[in-house]
N, CA, C and O atoms as a Maestro MAE file, in Angstrom:
{
 s_m_m2io_version
 :::
 2.0.0
}

f_m_ct {
 s_m_title
 :::
 protein
 m_atom[304] {
  # First column is atom index #
  i_m_mmod_type
  r_m_x_coord
  r_m_y_coord
  r_m_z_coord
  i_m_residue_number
  s_m_chain_name
  s_m_pdb_residue_name
  s_m_pdb_atom_name
  i_m_atomic_number
  :::
  1 25 9.717 2.197 -4.127 1 A "MET " " N  " 7
  2 3 9.835 0.729 -3.499 1 A "MET " " CA " 6
  3 2 10.123 0.614 -2.542 1 A "MET " " C  " 6
  4 15 9.256 0.553 -1.669 1 A "MET " " O  " 8
  5 25 11.563 0.522 -2.200 2 A "GLU " " N  " 7
  6 3 11.887 0.314 -0.738 2 A "GLU " " CA " 6
  7 2 11.183 0.875 0.383 2 A "GLU " " C  " 6
  8 15 10.992 0.158 1.365 2 A "GLU " " O  " 8
  9 25 10.846 1.846 0.369 3 A "GLN " " N  " 7
  10 3 10.475 2.561 1.501 3 A "GLN " " CA " 6
  11 2 9.150 2.101 1.522 3 A "GLN " " C  " 6
  12 15 8.937 1.869 2.712 3 A "GLN " " O  " 8
  13 25 7.728 1.730 0.620 4 A "LEU " " N  " 7
  14 3 7.072 1.095 0.478 4 A "LEU " " CA " 6
  15 2 6.384 -0.215 1.132 4 A "LEU " " C  " 6
  16 15 5.259 -0.464 1.566 4 A "LEU " " O  " 8
  17 25 7.822 -1.069 0.971 5 A "LEU " " N  " 7
  18 3 8.005 -2.653 1.391 5 A "LEU " " CA " 6
  19 2 8.748 -2.422 2.771 5 A "LEU " " C  " 6
  20 15 8.696 -3.370 3.554 5 A "LEU " " O  " 8
  21 25 9.617 -0.980 3.280 6 A "GLU " " N  " 7
  22 3 9.946 -1.147 4.804 6 A "GLU " " CA " 6
  23 2 8.911 -0.687 5.173 6 A "GLU " " C  " 6
  24 15 8.901 -1.356 6.206 6 A "GLU " " O  " 8
  25 25 7.227 0.373 5.298 7 A "ILE " " N  " 7
  26 3 6.535 0.152 5.425 7 A "ILE " " CA " 6
  27 2 5.361 -0.656 5.755 7 A "ILE " " C  " 6
  28 15 4.779 -0.594 6.838 7 A "ILE " " O  " 8
  29 25 5.060 -1.359 4.855 8 A "LEU " " N  " 7
  30 3 4.435 -2.683 4.926 8 A "LEU " " CA " 6
  31 2 4.913 -4.112 5.804 8 A "LEU " " C  " 6
  32 15 4.138 -4.824 6.442 8 A "LEU " " O  " 8
  33 25 6.494 -4.337 5.645 9 A "SER " " N  " 7
  34 3 7.277 -5.147 6.451 9 A "SER " " CA " 6
  35 2 7.050 -4.775 8.275 9 A "SER " " C  " 6
  36 15 6.796 -5.704 9.041 9 A "SER " " O  " 8
  37 25 7.161 -3.556 8.710 10 A "ASP " " N  " 7
  38 3 6.959 -3.188 9.775 10 A "ASP " " CA " 6
  39 2 5.529 -3.326 10.957 10 A "ASP " " C  " 6
  40 15 5.540 -3.059 12.158 10 A "ASP " " O  " 8
  41 25 4.270 -3.878 10.032 11 A "LEU " " N  " 7
  42 3 3.480 -3.549 9.202 11 A "LEU " " CA " 6
  43 2 2.935 -5.187 10.034 11 A "LEU " " C  " 6
  44 15 2.288 -5.270 11.078 11 A "LEU " " O  " 8
  45 25 3.417 -6.278 9.219 12 A "HIS " " N  " 7
  46 3 3.765 -7.227 9.220 12 A "HIS " " CA " 6
  47 2 4.799 -8.043 8.037 12 A "HIS " " C  " 6
  48 15 4.885 -8.228 6.823 12 A "HIS " " O  " 8
  49 25 5.734 -8.488 9.778 13 A "PRO " " N  " 7
  50 3 7.401 -8.553 9.283 13 A "PRO " " CA " 6
  51 2 6.995 -10.145 8.994 13 A "PRO " " C  " 6
  52 15 7.912 -10.966 8.972 13 A "PRO " " O  " 8
  53 25 5.499 -10.623 8.750 14 A "GLU " " N  " 7
  54 3 6.076 -12.259 8.474 14 A "GLU " " CA " 6
  55 2 5.296 -12.715 6.857 14 A "GLU " " C  " 6
  56 15 4.998 -13.759 6.278 14 A "GLU " " O  " 8
  57 25 5.201 -11.208 6.590 15 A "VAL " " N  " 7
  58 3 4.882 -11.517 5.089 15 A "VAL " " CA " 6
  59 2 5.830 -11.015 4.120 15 A "VAL " " C  " 6
  60 15 6.577 -10.040 4.203 15 A "VAL " " O  " 8
  61 25 5.640 -12.000 3.019 16 A "ASP " " N  " 7
  62 3 7.045 -11.548 1.508 16 A "ASP " " CA " 6
  63 2 6.176 -10.829 0.643 16 A "ASP " " C  " 6
  64 15 5.404 -11.268 -0.210 16 A "ASP " " O  " 8
  65 25 6.501 -9.251 1.108 17 A "PHE " " N  " 7
  66 3 5.072 -8.844 0.332 17 A "PHE " " CA " 6
  67 2 5.865 -8.331 -1.285 17 A "PHE " " C  " 6
  68 15 5.501 -7.312 -1.872 17 A "PHE " " O  " 8
  69 25 6.897 -9.187 -1.774 18 A "GLU " " N  " 7
  70 3 7.477 -8.826 -2.872 18 A "GLU " " CA " 6
  71 2 7.169 -10.111 -3.691 18 A "GLU " " C  " 6
  72 15 7.621 -10.210 -4.831 18 A "GLU " " O  " 8
  73 25 6.270 -11.284 -3.041 19 A "THR " " N  " 7
  74 3 5.824 -12.192 -4.127 19 A "THR " " CA " 6
  75 2 4.273 -11.490 -3.464 19 A "THR " " C  " 6
  76 15 3.839 -10.659 -4.262 19 A "THR " " O  " 8
  77 25 3.744 -11.579 -2.726 20 A "GLU " " N  " 7
  78 3 2.492 -11.750 -2.343 20 A "GLU " " CA " 6
  79 2 1.454 -10.749 -2.551 20 A "GLU " " C  " 6
  80 15 1.259 -9.821 -1.766 20 A "GLU " " O  " 8
  81 25 0.751 -10.960 -3.683 21 A "ASP " " N  " 7
  82 3 -0.400 -10.515 -4.924 21 A "ASP " " CA " 6
  83 2 -1.678 -10.643 -4.236 21 A "ASP " " C  " 6
  84 15 -2.593 -10.476 -5.043 21 A "ASP " " O  " 8
  85 25 -2.158 -10.913 -2.868 22 A "HIS " " N  " 7
  86 3 -3.492 -11.354 -2.457 22 A "HIS " " CA " 6
  87 2 -3.612 -10.760 -0.899 22 A "HIS " " C  " 6
  88 15 -4.254 -11.179 0.065 22 A "HIS " " O  " 8
  89 25 -2.893 -9.826 -1.028 23 A "LEU " " N  " 7
  90 3 -3.683 -9.037 0.553 23 A "LEU " " CA " 6
  91 2 -4.179 -8.581 0.880 23 A "LEU " " C  " 6
  92 15 -3.783 -8.168 1.969 23 A "LEU " " O  " 8
  93 25 -5.492 -8.109 0.471 24 A "ILE " " N  " 7
  94 3 -6.679 -7.926 0.682 24 A "ILE " " CA " 6
  95 2 -7.567 -9.016 0.537 24 A "ILE " " C  " 6
  96 15 -8.420 -9.283 1.384 24 A "ILE " " O  " 8
  97 25 -7.284 -10.089 -1.215 25 A "ASP " " N  " 7
  98 3 -8.302 -11.185 -1.241 25 A "ASP " " CA " 6
  99 2 -7.689 -12.586 0.509 25 A "ASP " " C  " 6
  100 15 -8.293 -13.277 1.329 25 A "ASP " " O  " 8
  101 25 -6.500 -12.327 0.246 26 A "ASP " " N  " 7
  102 3 -6.601 -13.502 1.477 26 A "ASP " " CA " 6
  103 2 -5.950 -12.724 2.693 26 A "ASP " " C  " 6
  104 15 -4.840 -12.920 3.189 26 A "ASP " " O  " 8
  105 25 -7.081 -11.629 3.115 27 A "LYS " " N  " 7
  106 3 -7.134 -10.617 4.222 27 A "LYS " " CA " 6
  107 2 -5.870 -10.924 5.478 27 A "LYS " " C  " 6
  108 15 -5.929 -11.495 6.567 27 A "LYS " " O  " 8
  109 25 -5.033 -10.420 4.923 28 A "ILE " " N  " 7
  110 3 -3.743 -10.910 4.796 28 A "ILE " " CA " 6
  111 2 -3.814 -9.117 6.092 28 A "ILE " " C  " 6
  112 15 -3.826 -8.947 7.311 28 A "ILE " " O  " 8
  113 25 -3.840 -8.262 4.947 29 A "LEU " " N  " 7
  114 3 -4.239 -6.729 5.451 29 A "LEU " " CA " 6
  115 2 -5.769 -6.381 5.933 29 A "LEU " " C  " 6
  116 15 -6.841 -6.623 5.379 29 A "LEU " " O  " 8
  117 25 -5.546 -5.888 6.859 30 A "ASP " " N  " 7
  118 3 -7.282 -5.195 7.366 30 A "ASP " " CA " 6
  119 2 -7.026 -4.101 7.155 30 A "ASP " " C  " 6
  120 15 -6.012 -3.580 6.690 30 A "ASP " " O  " 8
  121 25 -8.836 -3.325 7.815 31 A "SER " " N  " 7
  122 3 -9.138 -2.035 7.675 31 A "SER " " CA " 6
  123 2 -7.896 -1.049 7.905 31 A "SER " " C  " 6
  124 15 -7.495 -0.134 7.187 31 A "SER " " O  " 8
  125 25 -7.354 -1.581 9.285 32 A "PHE " " N  " 7
  126 3 -7.037 -0.588 10.820 32 A "PHE " " CA " 6
  127 2 -5.291 -0.751 9.993 32 A "PHE " " C  " 6
  128 15 -4.533 0.191 9.759 32 A "PHE " " O  " 8
  129 25 -5.022 -2.297 9.678 33 A "ASP " " N  " 7
  130 3 -3.448 -2.244 8.129 33 A "ASP " " CA " 6
  131 2 -3.975 -1.330 7.186 33 A "ASP " " C  " 6
  132 15 -2.877 -0.989 6.747 33 A "ASP " " O  " 8
  133 25 -4.716 -0.712 6.574 34 A "ILE " " N  " 7
  134 3 -4.904 -0.102 4.867 34 A "ILE " " CA " 6
  135 2 -4.907 1.767 5.617 34 A "ILE " " C  " 6
  136 15 -3.989 2.503 5.254 34 A "ILE " " O  " 8
  137 25 -5.789 2.224 6.431 35 A "ILE " " N  " 7
  138 3 -5.040 3.019 7.515 35 A "ILE " " CA " 6
  139 2 -3.848 3.900 7.739 35 A "ILE " " C  " 6
  140 15 -3.564 5.073 7.496 35 A "ILE " " O  " 8
  141 25 -3.104 2.593 8.449 36 A "SER " " N  " 7
  142 3 -1.913 2.852 8.540 36 A "SER " " CA " 6
  143 2 -1.039 3.648 7.558 36 A "SER " " C  " 6
  144 15 -0.485 4.744 7.475 36 A "SER " " O  " 8
  145 25 -1.270 2.125 6.618 37 A "ILE " " N  " 7
  146 3 -0.578 2.585 5.305 37 A "ILE " " CA " 6
  147 2 -0.753 3.773 5.108 37 A "ILE " " C  " 6
  148 15 0.134 4.614 5.255 37 A "ILE " " O  " 8
  149 25 -2.451 4.129 4.583 38 A "ILE " " N  " 7
  150 3 -2.250 5.730 3.537 38 A "ILE " " CA " 6
  151 2 -1.915 6.673 3.837 38 A "ILE " " C  " 6
  152 15 -1.716 7.612 3.067 38 A "ILE " " O  " 8
  153 25 -1.650 6.698 5.864 39 A "SER " " N  " 7
  154 3 -0.978 7.621 6.638 39 A "SER " " CA " 6
  155 2 0.385 7.668 6.538 39 A "SER " " C  " 6
  156 15 0.782 8.825 6.679 39 A "SER " " O  " 8
  157 25 1.716 6.465 6.255 40 A "GLU " " N  " 7
  158 3 2.464 6.726 6.305 40 A "GLU " " CA " 6
  159 2 3.069 6.709 4.704 40 A "GLU " " C  " 6
  160 15 4.084 7.381 4.520 40 A "GLU " " O  " 8
  161 25 2.596 6.105 3.749 41 A "ILE " " N  " 7
  162 3 2.519 7.015 2.826 41 A "ILE " " CA " 6
  163 2 2.215 8.178 2.177 41 A "ILE " " C  " 6
  164 15 3.024 8.493 1.305 41 A "ILE " " O  " 8
  165 25 1.292 8.902 2.345 42 A "ALA " " N  " 7
  166 3 0.985 10.373 2.439 42 A "ALA " " CA " 6
  167 2 2.906 10.810 3.406 42 A "ALA " " C  " 6
  168 15 3.976 11.264 3.001 42 A "ALA " " O  " 8
  169 25 2.575 10.508 4.252 43 A "GLU " " N  " 7
  170 3 4.114 11.212 4.797 43 A "GLU " " CA " 6
  171 2 5.688 10.969 4.234 43 A "GLU " " C  " 6
  172 15 6.620 11.769 4.141 43 A "GLU " " O  " 8
  173 25 5.600 9.557 3.904 44 A "GLN " " N  " 7
  174 3 6.644 8.918 2.959 44 A "GLN " " CA " 6
  175 2 6.604 9.581 1.505 44 A "GLN " " C  " 6
  176 15 7.485 10.184 0.892 44 A "GLN " " O  " 8
  177 25 5.712 9.369 1.270 45 A "TYR " " N  " 7
  178 3 5.855 9.958 -0.408 45 A "TYR " " CA " 6
  179 2 5.436 11.569 -0.814 45 A "TYR " " C  " 6
  180 15 5.787 12.263 -1.767 45 A "TYR " " O  " 8
  181 25 4.666 11.805 0.162 46 A "ASP " " N  " 7
  182 3 3.914 13.167 0.056 46 A "ASP " " CA " 6
  183 2 2.413 13.127 -1.532 46 A "ASP " " C  " 6
  184 15 1.895 13.770 -2.445 46 A "ASP " " O  " 8
  185 25 2.432 12.045 -0.909 47 A "VAL " " N  " 7
  186 3 0.790 11.858 -2.059 47 A "VAL " " CA " 6
  187 2 -0.626 11.638 -0.776 47 A "VAL " " C  " 6
  188 15 -0.473 11.101 0.321 47 A "VAL " " O  " 8
  189 25 -2.129 12.302 -1.390 48 A "THR " " N  " 7
  190 3 -2.704 11.200 -0.619 48 A "THR " " CA " 6
  191 2 -3.948 10.642 -1.531 48 A "THR " " C  " 6
  192 15 -4.682 11.119 -2.397 48 A "THR " " O  " 8
  193 25 -3.771 9.192 -0.780 49 A "ILE " " N  " 7
  194 3 -4.967 8.644 -1.554 49 A "ILE " " CA " 6
  195 2 -6.375 9.033 -1.079 49 A "ILE " " C  " 6
  196 15 -6.441 9.593 0.016 49 A "ILE " " O  " 8
  197 25 -7.334 8.844 -1.656 50 A "SER " " N  " 7
  198 3 -8.319 9.659 -2.058 50 A "SER " " CA " 6
  199 2 -9.177 8.225 -1.533 50 A "SER " " C  " 6
  200 15 -8.675 7.101 -1.524 50 A "SER " " O  " 8
  201 25 -10.731 8.590 -1.060 51 A "ALA " " N  " 7
  202 3 -11.606 7.601 -1.382 51 A "ALA " " CA " 6
  203 2 -11.617 6.056 -2.336 51 A "ALA " " C  " 6
  204 15 -11.781 4.851 -2.143 51 A "ALA " " O  " 8
  205 25 -11.320 7.037 -3.486 52 A "GLU " " N  " 7
  206 3 -12.050 6.779 -4.592 52 A "GLU " " CA " 6
  207 2 -11.000 5.233 -5.068 52 A "GLU " " C  " 6
  208 15 -11.267 4.281 -5.801 52 A "GLU " " O  " 8
  209 25 -9.526 5.644 -4.101 53 A "HIS " " N  " 7
  210 3 -8.607 4.747 -4.792 53 A "HIS " " CA " 6
  211 2 -8.284 3.869 -3.363 53 A "HIS " " C  " 6
  212 15 -7.231 3.288 -3.099 53 A "HIS " " O  " 8
  213 25 -9.017 3.919 -2.863 54 A "ILE " " N  " 7
  214 3 -9.020 2.668 -1.350 54 A "ILE " " CA " 6
  215 2 -9.958 1.208 -1.933 54 A "ILE " " C  " 6
  216 15 -10.956 0.880 -1.292 54 A "ILE " " O  " 8
  217 25 -9.597 0.514 -3.002 55 A "ILE " " N  " 7
  218 3 -9.960 -0.759 -3.692 55 A "ILE " " CA " 6
  219 2 -9.373 -1.782 -3.512 55 A "ILE " " C  " 6
  220 15 -8.378 -1.721 -2.790 55 A "ILE " " O  " 8
  221 25 -9.653 -2.717 -3.928 56 A "PRO " " N  " 7
  222 3 -8.549 -4.003 -3.171 56 A "PRO " " CA " 6
  223 2 -7.442 -4.043 -4.502 56 A "PRO " " C  " 6
  224 15 -6.425 -4.701 -4.721 56 A "PRO " " O  " 8
  225 25 -8.026 -3.218 -5.100 57 A "GLU " " N  " 7
  226 3 -7.035 -3.825 -6.490 57 A "GLU " " CA " 6
  227 2 -5.759 -2.893 -6.646 57 A "GLU " " C  " 6
  228 15 -4.691 -2.932 -7.256 57 A "GLU " " O  " 8
  229 25 -6.276 -2.224 -5.970 58 A "ASN " " N  " 7
  230 3 -4.799 -1.396 -5.185 58 A "ASN " " CA " 6
  231 2 -3.468 -1.884 -4.260 58 A "ASN " " C  " 6
  232 15 -2.238 -1.862 -4.295 58 A "ASN " " O  " 8
  233 25 -4.783 -2.421 -3.258 59 A "PHE " " N  " 7
  234 3 -3.990 -2.885 -2.238 59 A "PHE " " CA " 6
  235 2 -3.641 -4.727 -2.015 59 A "PHE " " C  " 6
  236 15 -3.324 -5.501 -1.111 59 A "PHE " " O  " 8
  237 25 -3.919 -4.749 -3.351 60 A "ASN " " N  " 7
  238 3 -3.800 -6.657 -3.180 60 A "ASN " " CA " 6
  239 2 -2.412 -6.838 -3.244 60 A "ASN " " C  " 6
  240 15 -2.104 -8.021 -3.100 60 A "ASN " " O  " 8
  241 25 -0.866 -5.591 -3.516 61 A "SER " " N  " 7
  242 3 0.159 -6.295 -3.653 61 A "SER " " CA " 6
  243 2 0.814 -5.179 -3.438 61 A "SER " " C  " 6
  244 15 0.096 -4.184 -3.540 61 A "SER " " O  " 8
  245 25 2.026 -4.956 -3.152 62 A "ALA " " N  " 7
  246 3 2.883 -3.943 -2.936 62 A "ALA " " CA " 6
  247 2 3.608 -3.371 -4.255 62 A "ALA " " C  " 6
  248 15 4.218 -2.302 -4.262 62 A "ALA " " O  " 8
  249 25 3.427 -4.435 -5.662 63 A "GLU " " N  " 7
  250 3 3.259 -3.722 -7.162 63 A "GLU " " CA " 6
  251 2 2.222 -2.611 -7.033 63 A "GLU " " C  " 6
  252 15 2.452 -1.405 -6.956 63 A "GLU " " O  " 8
  253 25 1.137 -3.176 -7.025 64 A "ALA " " N  " 7
  254 3 -0.148 -1.984 -6.849 64 A "ALA " " CA " 6
  255 2 -0.146 -0.669 -6.183 64 A "ALA " " C  " 6
  256 15 -0.166 0.443 -6.709 64 A "ALA " " O  " 8
  257 25 -0.119 -0.996 -4.896 65 A "LEU " " N  " 7
  258 3 0.281 -0.055 -4.069 65 A "LEU " " CA " 6
  259 2 1.130 0.846 -4.982 65 A "LEU " " C  " 6
  260 15 0.426 1.618 -5.633 65 A "LEU " " O  " 8
  261 25 2.283 0.943 -5.179 66 A "TYR " " N  " 7
  262 3 3.572 1.476 -6.131 66 A "TYR " " CA " 6
  263 2 2.714 1.963 -7.043 66 A "TYR " " C  " 6
  264 15 2.415 3.155 -6.963 66 A "TYR " " O  " 8
  265 25 2.322 1.397 -7.767 67 A "ASP " " N  " 7
  266 3 1.625 1.733 -9.189 67 A "ASP " " CA " 6
  267 2 0.511 3.375 -8.857 67 A "ASP " " C  " 6
  268 15 0.343 4.434 -9.461 67 A "ASP " " O  " 8
  269 25 -0.030 2.749 -7.548 68 A "LEU " " N  " 7
  270 3 -1.158 3.801 -6.979 68 A "LEU " " CA " 6
  271 2 -0.245 5.027 -6.953 68 A "LEU " " C  " 6
  272 15 -0.429 6.077 -7.569 68 A "LEU " " O  " 8
  273 25 0.845 4.699 -6.076 69 A "ILE " " N  " 7
  274 3 1.492 5.936 -5.985 69 A "ILE " " CA " 6
  275 2 2.155 6.728 -6.964 69 A "ILE " " C  " 6
  276 15 2.112 7.917 -7.283 69 A "ILE " " O  " 8
  277 25 2.536 6.119 -7.196 70 A "GLU " " N  " 7
  278 3 3.085 6.744 -8.633 70 A "GLU " " CA " 6
  279 2 2.297 7.543 -9.848 70 A "GLU " " C  " 6
  280 15 2.601 8.582 -10.435 70 A "GLU " " O  " 8
  281 25 1.423 6.858 -9.964 71 A "ARG " " N  " 7
  282 3 0.056 8.064 -10.869 71 A "ARG " " CA " 6
  283 2 -0.343 8.421 -10.069 71 A "ARG " " C  " 6
  284 15 -1.377 8.934 -10.499 71 A "ARG " " O  " 8
  285 25 -0.301 8.670 -8.421 72 A "LEU " " N  " 7
  286 3 -0.747 10.096 -7.736 72 A "LEU " " CA " 6
  287 2 0.415 11.006 -8.004 72 A "LEU " " C  " 6
  288 15 0.168 11.964 -8.738 72 A "LEU " " O  " 8
  289 25 2.064 10.841 -7.383 73 A "GLU " " N  " 7
  290 3 2.827 11.221 -8.338 73 A "GLU " " CA " 6
  291 2 2.675 12.154 -8.764 73 A "GLU " " C  " 6
  292 15 2.678 13.362 -8.525 73 A "GLU " " O  " 8
  293 25 2.405 10.883 -10.078 74 A "ASP " " N  " 7
  294 3 2.512 11.773 -11.629 74 A "ASP " " CA " 6
  295 2 1.002 13.224 -11.572 74 A "ASP " " C  " 6
  296 15 1.200 14.314 -12.107 74 A "ASP " " O  " 8
  297 25 -0.163 12.942 -10.950 75 A "GLU " " N  " 7
  298 3 -0.996 13.874 -10.903 75 A "GLU " " CA " 6
  299 2 -1.009 14.968 -10.085 75 A "GLU " " C  " 6
  300 15 -2.047 15.620 -9.975 75 A "GLU " " O  " 8
  301 25 -0.144 15.231 -9.572 76 A "GLU " " N  " 7
  302 3 0.319 16.641 -8.781 76 A "GLU " " CA " 6
  303 2 1.422 17.200 -9.539 76 A "GLU " " C  " 6
  304 15 1.954 18.248 -9.172 76 A "GLU " " O  " 8
  :::
 }
 m_bond[303] {
  # First column is bond index #
  i_m_from
  i_m_to
  i_m_order
  :::
  1 1 2 1
  2 2 3 1
  3 3 4 2
  4 3 5 1
  5 5 6 1
  6 6 7 1
  7 7 8 2
  8 7 9 1
  9 9 10 1
  10 10 11 1
  11 11 12 2
  12 11 13 1
  13 13 14 1
  14 14 15 1
  15 15 16 2
  16 15 17 1
  17 17 18 1
  18 18 19 1
  19 19 20 2
  20 19 21 1
  21 21 22 1
  22 22 23 1
  23 23 24 2
  24 23 25 1
  25 25 26 1
  26 26 27 1
  27 27 28 2
  28 27 29 1
  29 29 30 1
  30 30 31 1
  31 31 32 2
  32 31 33 1
  33 33 34 1
  34 34 35 1
  35 35 36 2
  36 35 37 1
  37 37 38 1
  38 38 39 1
  39 39 40 2
  40 39 41 1
  41 41 42 1
  42 42 43 1
  43 43 44 2
  44 43 45 1
  45 45 46 1
  46 46 47 1
  47 47 48 2
  48 47 49 1
  49 49 50 1
  50 50 51 1
  51 51 52 2
  52 51 53 1
  53 53 54 1
  54 54 55 1
  55 55 56 2
  56 55 57 1
  57 57 58 1
  58 58 59 1
  59 59 60 2
  60 59 61 1
  61 61 62 1
  62 62 63 1
  63 63 64 2
  64 63 65 1
  65 65 66 1
  66 66 67 1
  67 67 68 2
  68 67 69 1
  69 69 70 1
  70 70 71 1
  71 71 72 2
  72 71 73 1
  73 73 74 1
  74 74 75 1
  75 75 76 2
  76 75 77 1
  77 77 78 1
  78 78 79 1
  79 79 80 2
  80 79 81 1
  81 81 82 1
  82 82 83 1
  83 83 84 2
  84 83 85 1
  85 85 86 1
  86 86 87 1
  87 87 88 2
  88 87 89 1
  89 89 90 1
  90 90 91 1
  91 91 92 2
  92 91 93 1
  93 93 94 1
  94 94 95 1
  95 95 96 2
  96 95 97 1
  97 97 98 1
  98 98 99 1
  99 99 100 2
  100 99 101 1
  101 101 102 1
  102 102 103 1
  103 103 104 2
  104 103 105 1
  105 105 106 1
  106 106 107 1
  107 107 108 2
  108 107 109 1
  109 109 110 1
  110 110 111 1
  111 111 112 2
  112 111 113 1
  113 113 114 1
  114 114 115 1
  115 115 116 2
  116 115 117 1
  117 117 118 1
  118 118 119 1
  119 119 120 2
  120 119 121 1
  121 121 122 1
  122 122 123 1
  123 123 124 2
  124 123 125 1
  125 125 126 1
  126 126 127 1
  127 127 128 2
  128 127 129 1
  129 129 130 1
  130 130 131 1
  131 131 132 2
  132 131 133 1
  133 133 134 1
  134 134 135 1
  135 135 136 2
  136 135 137 1
  137 137 138 1
  138 138 139 1
  139 139 140 2
  140 139 141 1
  141 141 142 1
  142 142 143 1
  143 143 144 2
  144 143 145 1
  145 145 146 1
  146 146 147 1
  147 147 148 2
  148 147 149 1
  149 149 150 1
  150 150 151 1
  151 151 152 2
  152 151 153 1
  153 153 154 1
  154 154 155 1
  155 155 156 2
  156 155 157 1
  157 157 158 1
  158 158 159 1
  159 159 160 2
  160 159 161 1
  161 161 162 1
  162 162 163 1
  163 163 164 2
  164 163 165 1
  165 165 166 1
  166 166 167 1
  167 167 168 2
  168 167 169 1
  169 169 170 1
  170 170 171 1
  171 171 172 2
  172 171 173 1
  173 173 174 1
  174 174 175 1
  175 175 176 2
  176 175 177 1
  177 177 178 1
  178 178 179 1
  179 179 180 2
  180 179 181 1
  181 181 182 1
  182 182 183 1
  183 183 184 2
  184 183 185 1
  185 185 186 1
  186 186 187 1
  187 187 188 2
  188 187 189 1
  189 189 190 1
  190 190 191 1
  191 191 192 2
  192 191 193 1
  193 193 194 1
  194 194 195 1
  195 195 196 2
  196 195 197 1
  197 197 198 1
  198 198 199 1
  199 199 200 2
  200 199 201 1
  201 201 202 1
  202 202 203 1
  203 203 204 2
  204 203 205 1
  205 205 206 1
  206 206 207 1
  207 207 208 2
  208 207 209 1
  209 209 210 1
  210 210 211 1
  211 211 212 2
  212 211 213 1
  213 213 214 1
  214 214 215 1
  215 215 216 2
  216 215 217 1
  217 217 218 1
  218 218 219 1
  219 219 220 2
  220 219 221 1
  221 221 222 1
  222 222 223 1
  223 223 224 2
  224 223 225 1
  225 225 226 1
  226 226 227 1
  227 227 228 2
  228 227 229 1
  229 229 230 1
  230 230 231 1
  231 231 232 2
  232 231 233 1
  233 233 234 1
  234 234 235 1
  235 235 236 2
  236 235 237 1
  237 237 238 1
  238 238 239 1
  239 239 240 2
  240 239 241 1
  241 241 242 1
  242 242 243 1
  243 243 244 2
  244 243 245 1
  245 245 246 1
  246 246 247 1
  247 247 248 2
  248 247 249 1
  249 249 250 1
  250 250 251 1
  251 251 252 2
  252 251 253 1
  253 253 254 1
  254 254 255 1
  255 255 256 2
  256 255 257 1
  257 257 258 1
  258 258 259 1
  259 259 260 2
  260 259 261 1
  261 261 262 1
  262 262 263 1
  263 263 264 2
  264 263 265 1
  265 265 266 1
  266 266 267 1
  267 267 268 2
  268 267 269 1
  269 269 270 1
  270 270 271 1
  271 271 272 2
  272 271 273 1
  273 273 274 1
  274 274 275 1
  275 275 276 2
  276 275 277 1
  277 277 278 1
  278 278 279 1
  279 279 280 2
  280 279 281 1
  281 281 282 1
  282 282 283 1
  283 283 284 2
  284 283 285 1
  285 285 286 1
  286 286 287 1
  287 287 288 2
  288 287 289 1
  289 289 290 1
  290 290 291 1
  291 291 292 2
  292 291 293 1
  293 293 294 1
  294 294 295 1
  295 295 296 2
  296 295 297 1
  297 297 298 1
  298 298 299 1
  299 299 300 2
  300 299 301 1
  301 301 302 1
  302 302 303 1
  303 303 304 2
  :::
 }
}
């Protein structure tokens, strides 16, 4: 989780990703941020986030995103 928080903080240092749970709904993250996050996750966690997983529920919070990473790691 620490690596993920670092990835997110590098994009938006002004956001408290440990408590924010409306990253997409409140338009904190945009499509370019999502692409950057997916790329960084692929590099750091060696998982691929496919198009079917790119939904607001998976990106609204760091916790939801980390849950997605863990699910993808389990699938491999």
